N, CA, C, O and CB atoms as a CASP TS submission, in Angstrom:
PFRMAT TS
TARGET T0000
AUTHOR 0000-0000-0000
METHOD Language model
MODEL 1
PARENT N/A
ATOM      1  N   MET     1     128.991 -37.310  13.756  1.00  0.00           N
ATOM      2  CA  MET     1     130.392 -37.470  13.420  1.00  0.00           C
ATOM      3  C   MET     1     130.933 -38.733  14.101  1.00  0.00           C
ATOM      4  O   MET     1     130.816 -38.876  15.318  1.00  0.00           O
ATOM      5  CB  MET     1     131.207 -36.216  13.844  1.00  0.00           C
ATOM      6  N   ALA     2     131.507 -39.624  13.345  1.00  0.00           N
ATOM      7  CA  ALA     2     132.081 -40.852  13.888  1.00  0.00           C
ATOM      8  C   ALA     2     133.532 -40.606  14.278  1.00  0.00           C
ATOM      9  O   ALA     2     134.274 -39.911  13.583  1.00  0.00           O
ATOM     10  CB  ALA     2     131.979 -42.010  12.865  1.00  0.00           C
ATOM     11  N   HIS     3     133.915 -41.189  15.399  1.00  0.00           N
ATOM     12  CA  HIS     3     135.287 -41.061  15.878  1.00  0.00           C
ATOM     13  C   HIS     3     135.978 -42.413  15.753  1.00  0.00           C
ATOM     14  O   HIS     3     135.402 -43.443  16.102  1.00  0.00           O
ATOM     15  CB  HIS     3     135.325 -40.549  17.351  1.00  0.00           C
ATOM     16  N   SER     4     137.196 -42.411  15.260  1.00  0.00           N
ATOM     17  CA  SER     4     137.910 -43.672  15.065  1.00  0.00           C
ATOM     18  C   SER     4     138.705 -44.086  16.295  1.00  0.00           C
ATOM     19  O   SER     4     139.121 -45.240  16.397  1.00  0.00           O
ATOM     20  CB  SER     4     138.837 -43.562  13.878  1.00  0.00           C
ATOM     21  N   ASN     5     138.924 -43.168  17.229  1.00  0.00           N
ATOM     22  CA  ASN     5     139.748 -43.468  18.390  1.00  0.00           C
ATOM     23  C   ASN     5     139.072 -42.902  19.637  1.00  0.00           C
ATOM     24  O   ASN     5     139.276 -41.741  19.993  1.00  0.00           O
ATOM     25  CB  ASN     5     141.184 -42.889  18.222  1.00  0.00           C
ATOM     26  N   VAL     6     138.262 -43.740  20.298  1.00  0.00           N
ATOM     27  CA  VAL     6     137.570 -43.350  21.521  1.00  0.00           C
ATOM     28  C   VAL     6     138.238 -44.094  22.667  1.00  0.00           C
ATOM     29  O   VAL     6     138.250 -45.325  22.681  1.00  0.00           O
ATOM     30  CB  VAL     6     136.024 -43.664  21.448  1.00  0.00           C
ATOM     31  N   ARG     7     138.794 -43.362  23.630  1.00  0.00           N
ATOM     32  CA  ARG     7     139.581 -43.986  24.678  1.00  0.00           C
ATOM     33  C   ARG     7     138.930 -43.820  26.045  1.00  0.00           C
ATOM     34  O   ARG     7     138.252 -42.831  26.323  1.00  0.00           O
ATOM     35  CB  ARG     7     140.980 -43.404  24.694  1.00  0.00           C
ATOM     36  N   TYR     8     139.162 -44.829  26.893  1.00  0.00           N
ATOM     37  CA  TYR     8     138.757 -44.794  28.294  1.00  0.00           C
ATOM     38  C   TYR     8     140.025 -45.028  29.101  1.00  0.00           C
ATOM     39  O   TYR     8     140.716 -46.026  28.896  1.00  0.00           O
ATOM     40  CB  TYR     8     137.634 -45.874  28.623  1.00  0.00           C
ATOM     41  N   ILE     9     140.335 -44.123  30.010  1.00  0.00           N
ATOM     42  CA  ILE     9     141.533 -44.230  30.841  1.00  0.00           C
ATOM     43  C   ILE     9     141.088 -44.618  32.239  1.00  0.00           C
ATOM     44  O   ILE     9     140.154 -44.029  32.784  1.00  0.00           O
ATOM     45  CB  ILE     9     142.352 -42.888  30.856  1.00  0.00           C
ATOM     46  N   ASN    10     141.764 -45.625  32.833  1.00  0.00           N
ATOM     47  CA  ASN    10     141.399 -46.101  34.156  1.00  0.00           C
ATOM     48  C   ASN    10     142.651 -46.317  34.990  1.00  0.00           C
ATOM     49  O   ASN    10     143.611 -46.950  34.549  1.00  0.00           O
ATOM     50  CB  ASN    10     140.578 -47.398  34.063  1.00  0.00           C
ATOM     51  N   SER    11     142.623 -45.781  36.199  1.00  0.00           N
ATOM     52  CA  SER    11     143.725 -45.974  37.142  1.00  0.00           C
ATOM     53  C   SER    11     143.360 -47.116  38.086  1.00  0.00           C
ATOM     54  O   SER    11     142.283 -47.117  38.682  1.00  0.00           O
ATOM     55  CB  SER    11     144.027 -44.659  37.941  1.00  0.00           C
ATOM     56  N   THR    12     144.259 -48.082  38.219  1.00  0.00           N
ATOM     57  CA  THR    12     144.054 -49.227  39.095  1.00  0.00           C
ATOM     58  C   THR    12     145.231 -49.313  40.065  1.00  0.00           C
ATOM     59  O   THR    12     146.221 -48.603  39.888  1.00  0.00           O
ATOM     60  CB  THR    12     143.904 -50.547  38.271  1.00  0.00           C
ATOM     61  N   PRO    13     145.145 -50.160  41.077  1.00  0.00           N
ATOM     62  CA  PRO    13     146.286 -50.321  41.984  1.00  0.00           C
ATOM     63  C   PRO    13     147.549 -50.866  41.299  1.00  0.00           C
ATOM     64  O   PRO    13     148.648 -50.722  41.833  1.00  0.00           O
ATOM     65  CB  PRO    13     145.898 -51.241  43.114  1.00  0.00           C
ATOM     66  N   ILE    14     147.400 -51.488  40.126  1.00  0.00           N
ATOM     67  CA  ILE    14     148.586 -52.059  39.461  1.00  0.00           C
ATOM     68  C   ILE    14     149.048 -51.263  38.259  1.00  0.00           C
ATOM     69  O   ILE    14     150.041 -51.631  37.632  1.00  0.00           O
ATOM     70  CB  ILE    14     148.301 -53.465  39.030  1.00  0.00           C
ATOM     71  N   GLY    15     148.357 -50.176  37.913  1.00  0.00           N
ATOM     72  CA  GLY    15     148.793 -49.354  36.795  1.00  0.00           C
ATOM     73  C   GLY    15     147.667 -48.525  36.211  1.00  0.00           C
ATOM     74  O   GLY    15     146.517 -48.609  36.641  1.00  0.00           O
ATOM     75  N   ILE    16     148.030 -47.711  35.210  1.00  0.00           N
ATOM     76  CA  ILE    16     147.066 -46.864  34.521  1.00  0.00           C
ATOM     77  C   ILE    16     146.925 -47.393  33.103  1.00  0.00           C
ATOM     78  O   ILE    16     147.918 -47.588  32.402  1.00  0.00           O
ATOM     79  CB  ILE    16     147.507 -45.356  34.529  1.00  0.00           C
ATOM     80  N   TYR    17     145.685 -47.626  32.686  1.00  0.00           N
ATOM     81  CA  TYR    17     145.429 -48.298  31.419  1.00  0.00           C
ATOM     82  C   TYR    17     144.561 -47.443  30.505  1.00  0.00           C
ATOM     83  O   TYR    17     143.653 -46.743  30.954  1.00  0.00           O
ATOM     84  CB  TYR    17     144.763 -49.645  31.661  1.00  0.00           C
ATOM     85  N   SER    18     144.864 -47.517  29.214  1.00  0.00           N
ATOM     86  CA  SER    18     144.112 -46.803  28.185  1.00  0.00           C
ATOM     87  C   SER    18     143.456 -47.838  27.274  1.00  0.00           C
ATOM     88  O   SER    18     144.137 -48.652  26.649  1.00  0.00           O
ATOM     89  CB  SER    18     145.039 -45.832  27.366  1.00  0.00           C
ATOM     90  N   PHE    19     142.141 -47.797  27.209  1.00  0.00           N
ATOM     91  CA  PHE    19     141.375 -48.716  26.378  1.00  0.00           C
ATOM     92  C   PHE    19     140.876 -47.978  25.144  1.00  0.00           C
ATOM     93  O   PHE    19     140.313 -46.889  25.261  1.00  0.00           O
ATOM     94  CB  PHE    19     140.191 -49.326  27.171  1.00  0.00           C
ATOM     95  N   ASN    20     141.074 -48.552  23.967  1.00  0.00           N
ATOM     96  CA  ASN    20     140.446 -48.043  22.751  1.00  0.00           C
ATOM     97  C   ASN    20     139.094 -48.735  22.669  1.00  0.00           C
ATOM     98  O   ASN    20     139.020 -49.920  22.344  1.00  0.00           O
ATOM     99  CB  ASN    20     141.336 -48.307  21.450  1.00  0.00           C
ATOM    100  N   LEU    21     138.031 -48.004  22.961  1.00  0.00           N
ATOM    101  CA  LEU    21     136.702 -48.612  23.055  1.00  0.00           C
ATOM    102  C   LEU    21     136.200 -49.171  21.737  1.00  0.00           C
ATOM    103  O   LEU    21     135.303 -50.015  21.727  1.00  0.00           O
ATOM    104  CB  LEU    21     135.721 -47.606  23.566  1.00  0.00           C
ATOM    105  N   LYS    22     136.753 -48.724  20.643  1.00  0.00           N
ATOM    106  CA  LYS    22     136.352 -49.258  19.329  1.00  0.00           C
ATOM    107  C   LYS    22     136.940 -50.651  19.096  1.00  0.00           C
ATOM    108  O   LYS    22     136.417 -51.415  18.284  1.00  0.00           O
ATOM    109  CB  LYS    22     136.799 -48.304  18.201  1.00  0.00           C
ATOM    110  N   ASP    23     138.025 -50.987  19.801  1.00  0.00           N
ATOM    111  CA  ASP    23     138.732 -52.253  19.573  1.00  0.00           C
ATOM    112  C   ASP    23     138.375 -53.370  20.552  1.00  0.00           C
ATOM    113  O   ASP    23     138.597 -54.540  20.241  1.00  0.00           O
ATOM    114  CB  ASP    23     140.196 -52.013  19.637  1.00  0.00           C
ATOM    115  N   ILE    24     137.835 -53.047  21.713  1.00  0.00           N
ATOM    116  CA  ILE    24     137.688 -54.081  22.743  1.00  0.00           C
ATOM    117  C   ILE    24     136.337 -54.777  22.747  1.00  0.00           C
ATOM    118  O   ILE    24     136.180 -55.798  23.416  1.00  0.00           O
ATOM    119  CB  ILE    24     137.920 -53.482  24.080  1.00  0.00           C
ATOM    120  N   GLY    25     135.376 -54.262  22.032  1.00  0.00           N
ATOM    121  CA  GLY    25     134.055 -54.891  22.007  1.00  0.00           C
ATOM    122  C   GLY    25     133.201 -54.463  23.186  1.00  0.00           C
ATOM    123  O   GLY    25     133.649 -53.713  24.053  1.00  0.00           O
ATOM    124  N   ILE    26     131.982 -54.940  23.210  1.00  0.00           N
ATOM    125  CA  ILE    26     131.022 -54.574  24.246  1.00  0.00           C
ATOM    126  C   ILE    26     131.215 -55.486  25.450  1.00  0.00           C
ATOM    127  O   ILE    26     131.239 -56.708  25.299  1.00  0.00           O
ATOM    128  CB  ILE    26     129.565 -54.663  23.715  1.00  0.00           C
ATOM    129  N   PRO    27     131.355 -54.905  26.657  1.00  0.00           N
ATOM    130  CA  PRO    27     131.503 -55.763  27.844  1.00  0.00           C
ATOM    131  C   PRO    27     130.188 -56.453  28.189  1.00  0.00           C
ATOM    132  O   PRO    27     129.120 -56.049  27.731  1.00  0.00           O
ATOM    133  CB  PRO    27     131.994 -54.937  29.049  1.00  0.00           C
ATOM    134  N   LYS    28     130.284 -57.490  28.996  1.00  0.00           N
ATOM    135  CA  LYS    28     129.085 -58.143  29.520  1.00  0.00           C
ATOM    136  C   LYS    28     128.649 -57.346  30.744  1.00  0.00           C
ATOM    137  O   LYS    28     129.399 -57.224  31.712  1.00  0.00           O
ATOM    138  CB  LYS    28     129.348 -59.667  29.878  1.00  0.00           C
ATOM    139  N   TRP    29     127.438 -56.807  30.696  1.00  0.00           N
ATOM    140  CA  TRP    29     126.917 -55.977  31.770  1.00  0.00           C
ATOM    141  C   TRP    29     126.178 -56.837  32.785  1.00  0.00           C
ATOM    142  O   TRP    29     125.510 -57.805  32.421  1.00  0.00           O
ATOM    143  CB  TRP    29     125.992 -54.886  31.213  1.00  0.00           C
ATOM    144  N   PHE    30     126.302 -56.475  34.076  1.00  0.00           N
ATOM    145  CA  PHE    30     125.605 -57.195  35.138  1.00  0.00           C
ATOM    146  C   PHE    30     125.419 -56.272  36.338  1.00  0.00           C
ATOM    147  O   PHE    30     126.042 -55.213  36.423  1.00  0.00           O
ATOM    148  CB  PHE    30     126.384 -58.476  35.545  1.00  0.00           C
ATOM    149  N   GLU    31     124.557 -56.686  37.259  1.00  0.00           N
ATOM    150  CA  GLU    31     124.334 -55.913  38.478  1.00  0.00           C
ATOM    151  C   GLU    31     125.292 -56.365  39.565  1.00  0.00           C
ATOM    152  O   GLU    31     125.571 -57.555  39.715  1.00  0.00           O
ATOM    153  CB  GLU    31     122.879 -56.052  38.954  1.00  0.00           C
ATOM    154  N   LYS    32     125.795 -55.385  40.329  1.00  0.00           N
ATOM    155  CA  LYS    32     126.711 -55.694  41.426  1.00  0.00           C
ATOM    156  C   LYS    32     126.383 -54.768  42.597  1.00  0.00           C
ATOM    157  O   LYS    32     126.129 -53.579  42.406  1.00  0.00           O
ATOM    158  CB  LYS    32     128.213 -55.536  40.980  1.00  0.00           C
ATOM    159  N   LEU    33     126.390 -55.321  43.805  1.00  0.00           N
ATOM    160  CA  LEU    33     126.127 -54.539  45.007  1.00  0.00           C
ATOM    161  C   LEU    33     127.390 -53.740  45.346  1.00  0.00           C
ATOM    162  O   LEU    33     128.438 -54.314  45.640  1.00  0.00           O
ATOM    163  CB  LEU    33     125.700 -55.462  46.204  1.00  0.00           C
ATOM    164  N   LEU    34     127.274 -52.408  45.301  1.00  0.00           N
ATOM    165  CA  LEU    34     128.419 -51.517  45.500  1.00  0.00           C
ATOM    166  C   LEU    34     128.021 -50.352  46.401  1.00  0.00           C
ATOM    167  O   LEU    34     126.835 -50.096  46.609  1.00  0.00           O
ATOM    168  CB  LEU    34     128.953 -50.994  44.141  1.00  0.00           C
ATOM    169  N   PRO    35     129.029 -49.641  46.939  1.00  0.00           N
ATOM    170  CA  PRO    35     128.698 -48.452  47.726  1.00  0.00           C
ATOM    171  C   PRO    35     127.875 -47.465  46.897  1.00  0.00           C
ATOM    172  O   PRO    35     128.122 -47.281  45.705  1.00  0.00           O
ATOM    173  CB  PRO    35     129.983 -47.772  48.241  1.00  0.00           C
ATOM    174  N   ALA    36     126.898 -46.838  47.543  1.00  0.00           N
ATOM    175  CA  ALA    36     126.025 -45.890  46.854  1.00  0.00           C
ATOM    176  C   ALA    36     126.803 -44.657  46.402  1.00  0.00           C
ATOM    177  O   ALA    36     126.487 -44.065  45.370  1.00  0.00           O
ATOM    178  CB  ALA    36     124.864 -45.475  47.764  1.00  0.00           C
ATOM    179  N   GLN    37     127.815 -44.272  47.169  1.00  0.00           N
ATOM    180  CA  GLN    37     128.622 -43.093  46.864  1.00  0.00           C
ATOM    181  C   GLN    37     130.086 -43.408  47.134  1.00  0.00           C
ATOM    182  O   GLN    37     130.411 -44.433  47.735  1.00  0.00           O
ATOM    183  CB  GLN    37     128.159 -41.865  47.701  1.00  0.00           C
ATOM    184  N   THR    38     130.954 -42.531  46.691  1.00  0.00           N
ATOM    185  CA  THR    38     132.384 -42.711  46.980  1.00  0.00           C
ATOM    186  C   THR    38     132.752 -42.136  48.338  1.00  0.00           C
ATOM    187  O   THR    38     133.911 -42.207  48.749  1.00  0.00           O
ATOM    188  CB  THR    38     133.238 -42.055  45.892  1.00  0.00           C
ATOM    189  N   GLU    39     131.792 -41.574  49.029  1.00  0.00           N
ATOM    190  CA  GLU    39     132.011 -41.071  50.385  1.00  0.00           C
ATOM    191  C   GLU    39     132.218 -42.272  51.311  1.00  0.00           C
ATOM    192  O   GLU    39     131.315 -43.095  51.465  1.00  0.00           O
ATOM    193  CB  GLU    39     130.803 -40.182  50.869  1.00  0.00           C
ATOM    194  N   PHE    40     133.388 -42.379  51.924  1.00  0.00           N
ATOM    195  CA  PHE    40     133.723 -43.570  52.706  1.00  0.00           C
ATOM    196  C   PHE    40     132.914 -43.707  53.993  1.00  0.00           C
ATOM    197  O   PHE    40     132.754 -44.818  54.500  1.00  0.00           O
ATOM    198  CB  PHE    40     135.181 -43.553  53.042  1.00  0.00           C
ATOM    199  N   ASN    41     132.405 -42.611  54.525  1.00  0.00           N
ATOM    200  CA  ASN    41     131.607 -42.693  55.755  1.00  0.00           C
ATOM    201  C   ASN    41     130.203 -43.216  55.498  1.00  0.00           C
ATOM    202  O   ASN    41     129.543 -43.692  56.422  1.00  0.00           O
ATOM    203  CB  ASN    41     131.526 -41.330  56.418  1.00  0.00           C
ATOM    204  N   ASN    42     129.742 -43.137  54.266  1.00  0.00           N
ATOM    205  CA  ASN    42     128.412 -43.620  53.907  1.00  0.00           C
ATOM    206  C   ASN    42     128.517 -45.106  53.581  1.00  0.00           C
ATOM    207  O   ASN    42     129.121 -45.477  52.575  1.00  0.00           O
ATOM    208  CB  ASN    42     127.820 -42.816  52.697  1.00  0.00           C
ATOM    209  N   LYS    43     127.943 -45.945  54.408  1.00  0.00           N
ATOM    210  CA  LYS    43     128.036 -47.411  54.238  1.00  0.00           C
ATOM    211  C   LYS    43     126.891 -47.993  53.417  1.00  0.00           C
ATOM    212  O   LYS    43     126.834 -49.204  53.207  1.00  0.00           O
ATOM    213  CB  LYS    43     128.064 -48.086  55.595  1.00  0.00           C
ATOM    214  N   GLU    44     125.976 -47.140  52.951  1.00  0.00           N
ATOM    215  CA  GLU    44     124.839 -47.631  52.167  1.00  0.00           C
ATOM    216  C   GLU    44     125.326 -48.281  50.873  1.00  0.00           C
ATOM    217  O   GLU    44     126.227 -47.768  50.210  1.00  0.00           O
ATOM    218  CB  GLU    44     123.857 -46.479  51.850  1.00  0.00           C
ATOM    219  N   LYS    45     124.722 -49.412  50.524  1.00  0.00           N
ATOM    220  CA  LYS    45     125.056 -50.101  49.276  1.00  0.00           C
ATOM    221  C   LYS    45     123.804 -50.232  48.420  1.00  0.00           C
ATOM    222  O   LYS    45     122.693 -50.395  48.924  1.00  0.00           O
ATOM    223  CB  LYS    45     125.675 -51.499  49.558  1.00  0.00           C
ATOM    224  N   ILE    46     124.017 -50.156  47.117  1.00  0.00           N
ATOM    225  CA  ILE    46     122.938 -50.304  46.151  1.00  0.00           C
ATOM    226  C   ILE    46     123.444 -51.163  44.986  1.00  0.00           C
ATOM    227  O   ILE    46     124.648 -51.343  44.808  1.00  0.00           O
ATOM    228  CB  ILE    46     122.434 -48.907  45.647  1.00  0.00           C
ATOM    229  N   TYR    47     122.511 -51.680  44.210  1.00  0.00           N
ATOM    230  CA  TYR    47     122.901 -52.416  43.005  1.00  0.00           C
ATOM    231  C   TYR    47     123.168 -51.430  41.883  1.00  0.00           C
ATOM    232  O   TYR    47     122.373 -50.526  41.625  1.00  0.00           O
ATOM    233  CB  TYR    47     121.804 -53.435  42.589  1.00  0.00           C
ATOM    234  N   LYS    48     124.303 -51.620  41.220  1.00  0.00           N
ATOM    235  CA  LYS    48     124.682 -50.793  40.075  1.00  0.00           C
ATOM    236  C   LYS    48     124.957 -51.706  38.886  1.00  0.00           C
ATOM    237  O   LYS    48     125.341 -52.863  39.052  1.00  0.00           O
ATOM    238  CB  LYS    48     125.932 -49.909  40.403  1.00  0.00           C
ATOM    239  N   ILE    49     124.756 -51.172  37.690  1.00  0.00           N
ATOM    240  CA  ILE    49     125.072 -51.904  36.463  1.00  0.00           C
ATOM    241  C   ILE    49     126.539 -51.653  36.139  1.00  0.00           C
ATOM    242  O   ILE    49     126.965 -50.504  36.021  1.00  0.00           O
ATOM    243  CB  ILE    49     124.140 -51.467  35.270  1.00  0.00           C
ATOM    244  N   VAL    50     127.313 -52.728  35.993  1.00  0.00           N
ATOM    245  CA  VAL    50     128.743 -52.598  35.699  1.00  0.00           C
ATOM    246  C   VAL    50     129.121 -53.509  34.527  1.00  0.00           C
ATOM    247  O   VAL    50     128.454 -54.505  34.248  1.00  0.00           O
ATOM    248  CB  VAL    50     129.595 -52.944  36.954  1.00  0.00           C
ATOM    249  N   GLY    51     130.189 -53.145  33.866  1.00  0.00           N
ATOM    250  CA  GLY    51     130.789 -53.961  32.812  1.00  0.00           C
ATOM    251  C   GLY    51     132.288 -53.971  33.035  1.00  0.00           C
ATOM    252  O   GLY    51     132.892 -52.909  33.191  1.00  0.00           O
ATOM    253  N   LEU    52     132.894 -55.127  33.054  1.00  0.00           N
ATOM    254  CA  LEU    52     134.321 -55.237  33.333  1.00  0.00           C
ATOM    255  C   LEU    52     135.131 -55.245  32.039  1.00  0.00           C
ATOM    256  O   LEU    52     134.741 -55.871  31.053  1.00  0.00           O
ATOM    257  CB  LEU    52     134.609 -56.502  34.147  1.00  0.00           C
ATOM    258  N   LEU    53     136.258 -54.545  32.057  1.00  0.00           N
ATOM    259  CA  LEU    53     137.162 -54.504  30.913  1.00  0.00           C
ATOM    260  C   LEU    53     138.429 -55.268  31.255  1.00  0.00           C
ATOM    261  O   LEU    53     138.955 -55.129  32.359  1.00  0.00           O
ATOM    262  CB  LEU    53     137.493 -53.043  30.511  1.00  0.00           C
ATOM    263  N   ASN    54     138.922 -56.067  30.330  1.00  0.00           N
ATOM    264  CA  ASN    54     140.132 -56.858  30.527  1.00  0.00           C
ATOM    265  C   ASN    54     141.361 -55.995  30.231  1.00  0.00           C
ATOM    266  O   ASN    54     141.491 -55.472  29.124  1.00  0.00           O
ATOM    267  CB  ASN    54     140.117 -58.124  29.625  1.00  0.00           C
ATOM    268  N   ILE    55     142.266 -55.841  31.209  1.00  0.00           N
ATOM    269  CA  ILE    55     143.441 -54.988  30.998  1.00  0.00           C
ATOM    270  C   ILE    55     144.391 -55.556  29.947  1.00  0.00           C
ATOM    271  O   ILE    55     145.274 -54.845  29.468  1.00  0.00           O
ATOM    272  CB  ILE    55     144.187 -54.799  32.307  1.00  0.00           C
ATOM    273  N   ASN    56     144.225 -56.820  29.585  1.00  0.00           N
ATOM    274  CA  ASN    56     145.049 -57.386  28.510  1.00  0.00           C
ATOM    275  C   ASN    56     144.691 -56.779  27.150  1.00  0.00           C
ATOM    276  O   ASN    56     145.451 -56.904  26.189  1.00  0.00           O
ATOM    277  CB  ASN    56     144.883 -58.914  28.461  1.00  0.00           C
ATOM    278  N   LYS    57     143.531 -56.121  27.076  1.00  0.00           N
ATOM    279  CA  LYS    57     143.117 -55.466  25.832  1.00  0.00           C
ATOM    280  C   LYS    57     143.400 -53.962  25.865  1.00  0.00           C
ATOM    281  O   LYS    57     142.921 -53.217  25.011  1.00  0.00           O
ATOM    282  CB  LYS    57     141.626 -55.710  25.578  1.00  0.00           C
ATOM    283  N   ALA    58     144.174 -53.525  26.848  1.00  0.00           N
ATOM    284  CA  ALA    58     144.484 -52.103  27.009  1.00  0.00           C
ATOM    285  C   ALA    58     145.980 -51.865  26.868  1.00  0.00           C
ATOM    286  O   ALA    58     146.786 -52.796  26.874  1.00  0.00           O
ATOM    287  CB  ALA    58     143.991 -51.590  28.373  1.00  0.00           C
ATOM    288  N   LYS    59     146.321 -50.595  26.743  1.00  0.00           N
ATOM    289  CA  LYS    59     147.715 -50.188  26.720  1.00  0.00           C
ATOM    290  C   LYS    59     148.067 -49.641  28.106  1.00  0.00           C
ATOM    291  O   LYS    59     147.387 -48.752  28.621  1.00  0.00           O
ATOM    292  CB  LYS    59     147.981 -49.120  25.596  1.00  0.00           C
ATOM    293  N   ASN    60     149.127 -50.176  28.700  1.00  0.00           N
ATOM    294  CA  ASN    60     149.578 -49.689  30.006  1.00  0.00           C
ATOM    295  C   ASN    60     150.323 -48.376  29.779  1.00  0.00           C
ATOM    296  O   ASN    60     151.376 -48.347  29.141  1.00  0.00           O
ATOM    297  CB  ASN    60     150.494 -50.749  30.737  1.00  0.00           C
ATOM    298  N   ILE    61     149.755 -47.279  30.318  1.00  0.00           N
ATOM    299  CA  ILE    61     150.365 -45.964  30.102  1.00  0.00           C
ATOM    300  C   ILE    61     150.931 -45.387  31.408  1.00  0.00           C
ATOM    301  O   ILE    61     151.164 -44.182  31.504  1.00  0.00           O
ATOM    302  CB  ILE    61     149.332 -44.995  29.502  1.00  0.00           C
ATOM    303  N   THR    62     151.147 -46.238  32.401  1.00  0.00           N
ATOM    304  CA  THR    62     151.643 -45.783  33.684  1.00  0.00           C
ATOM    305  C   THR    62     152.931 -44.972  33.550  1.00  0.00           C
ATOM    306  O   THR    62     153.056 -43.912  34.163  1.00  0.00           O
ATOM    307  CB  THR    62     151.869 -46.965  34.593  1.00  0.00           C
ATOM    308  N   LYS    63     153.886 -45.454  32.759  1.00  0.00           N
ATOM    309  CA  LYS    63     155.166 -44.775  32.622  1.00  0.00           C
ATOM    310  C   LYS    63     155.046 -43.420  31.932  1.00  0.00           C
ATOM    311  O   LYS    63     155.865 -42.533  32.172  1.00  0.00           O
ATOM    312  CB  LYS    63     156.121 -45.645  31.859  1.00  0.00           C
ATOM    313  N   LEU    64     154.039 -43.249  31.080  1.00  0.00           N
ATOM    314  CA  LEU    64     153.848 -41.966  30.398  1.00  0.00           C
ATOM    315  C   LEU    64     153.426 -40.860  31.355  1.00  0.00           C
ATOM    316  O   LEU    64     153.662 -39.683  31.084  1.00  0.00           O
ATOM    317  CB  LEU    64     152.810 -42.110  29.300  1.00  0.00           C
ATOM    318  N   LEU    65     152.810 -41.226  32.464  1.00  0.00           N
ATOM    319  CA  LEU    65     152.269 -40.235  33.383  1.00  0.00           C
ATOM    320  C   LEU    65     153.154 -39.999  34.595  1.00  0.00           C
ATOM    321  O   LEU    65     152.812 -39.178  35.445  1.00  0.00           O
ATOM    322  CB  LEU    65     150.910 -40.657  33.835  1.00  0.00           C
ATOM    323  N   ASN    66     154.256 -40.677  34.698  1.00  0.00           N
ATOM    324  CA  ASN    66     155.191 -40.450  35.835  1.00  0.00           C
ATOM    325  C   ASN    66     156.127 -39.316  35.538  1.00  0.00           C
ATOM    326  O   ASN    66     156.974 -38.982  36.366  1.00  0.00           O
ATOM    327  CB  ASN    66     156.006 -41.715  36.148  1.00  0.00           C
TER
END
């Protein structure tokens, strides 16, 4: 079943953004050294595959959630 509206919601320090993944295209993927876990006491870092999304291609929904 194909979906016409697939969304990714992301909270950032400057707002909450909703991306329509069908409209923004495929991000450029690359490796980045990041914390192994979200546990702040664990300082171990590993390489992870990440893709960055441009917030200019998203809808700012911060006000909808306040």
